[in-house]
C-alpha positions as CSV (number, residue, x, y, z in Angstrom):
1,M,-32.9,-9.3,5.3
2,F,-34.0,-6.9,2.7
3,M,-36.0,-9.8,0.9
4,D,-37.5,-10.6,4.1
5,F,-38.7,-7.2,4.6
6,L,-40.2,-7.2,1.0
7,H,-41.9,-10.5,1.4
8,R,-43.5,-9.4,4.5
9,A,-44.4,-5.9,3.2
10,S,-46.1,-7.5,0.1
11,D,-48.2,-9.9,2.2
12,G,-46.4,-12.9,0.6
13,K,-46.8,-11.6,-2.9
14,I,-43.2,-11.1,-3.8
15,F,-40.5,-13.9,-3.1
16,P,-36.7,-14.3,-3.8
17,E,-36.1,-16.3,-6.9
18,G,-32.8,-17.2,-8.5
19,G,-31.8,-16.8,-12.3
20,G,-30.5,-13.2,-11.7
21,M,-26.8,-12.4,-13.0
22,L,-24.5,-9.4,-12.9
23,I,-23.4,-8.1,-16.3
24,R,-19.7,-7.0,-16.7
25,D,-17.8,-5.6,-19.4
26,D,-14.3,-6.7,-20.7
27,Q,-12.6,-5.2,-17.5
28,G,-15.0,-7.0,-15.4
29,E,-16.7,-3.7,-14.2
30,I,-20.3,-4.2,-13.5
31,V,-22.3,-2.4,-16.3
32,G,-25.9,-4.0,-15.4
33,A,-27.8,-6.9,-14.4
34,V,-30.4,-9.4,-15.8
35,G,-33.1,-11.7,-14.5
36,V,-34.5,-14.7,-16.1
37,T,-37.3,-16.7,-14.8
38,G,-39.7,-19.3,-15.9
39,D,-37.9,-22.5,-15.6
40,V,-36.0,-24.0,-12.7
41,Q,-33.2,-21.9,-11.2
42,E,-30.4,-23.6,-13.0
43,R,-32.0,-23.0,-16.4
44,D,-32.7,-19.6,-15.8
45,E,-29.3,-19.0,-14.9
46,E,-27.8,-20.6,-18.0
47,M,-30.3,-18.7,-20.3
48,A,-29.2,-15.5,-18.5
49,A,-25.5,-16.2,-19.1
50,Y,-26.3,-17.2,-22.6
51,G,-28.0,-13.8,-23.3
52,I,-25.0,-11.9,-21.5
53,R,-22.3,-13.5,-23.7
54,A,-24.4,-13.3,-26.8
55,A,-24.4,-9.5,-26.3
56,G,-20.6,-9.5,-26.2
57,L,-20.6,-8.9,-22.2
58,K,-19.3,-11.3,-19.3
59,T,-20.6,-12.9,-16.4
60,D,-19.0,-13.2,-12.9
61,E,-17.7,-16.8,-14.1
62,D,-16.1,-15.2,-17.1
63,C,-14.4,-12.9,-14.9
64,E,-13.0,-15.1,-12.4
65,G,-9.5,-14.7,-13.4
66,L,-9.6,-10.9,-13.5
67,D,-8.6,-8.8,-10.4
68,V,-12.2,-7.6,-9.5
69,P,-14.3,-9.2,-6.9
70,V,-16.9,-11.4,-8.1
71,R,-19.6,-13.6,-6.6
72,L,-19.3,-17.3,-7.7
73,V,-22.0,-19.7,-6.6
74,N,-21.2,-23.4,-6.2
């Protein structure tokens, strides 16, 4: 609903796009987010995950086994 509002408010100049990921610490707590765009959504997400892990942090997928709520997209 929020993105629909932004889309209409911007006269179609903004649109939702994949490639964003939450950044988590070793305990699975959210410490930030990153967005990548420029290729297909799957490649953007792959690059976002690569950057997060290269910085020594974790993605939702990395925290799947922890006792924290995560959002996994299949």
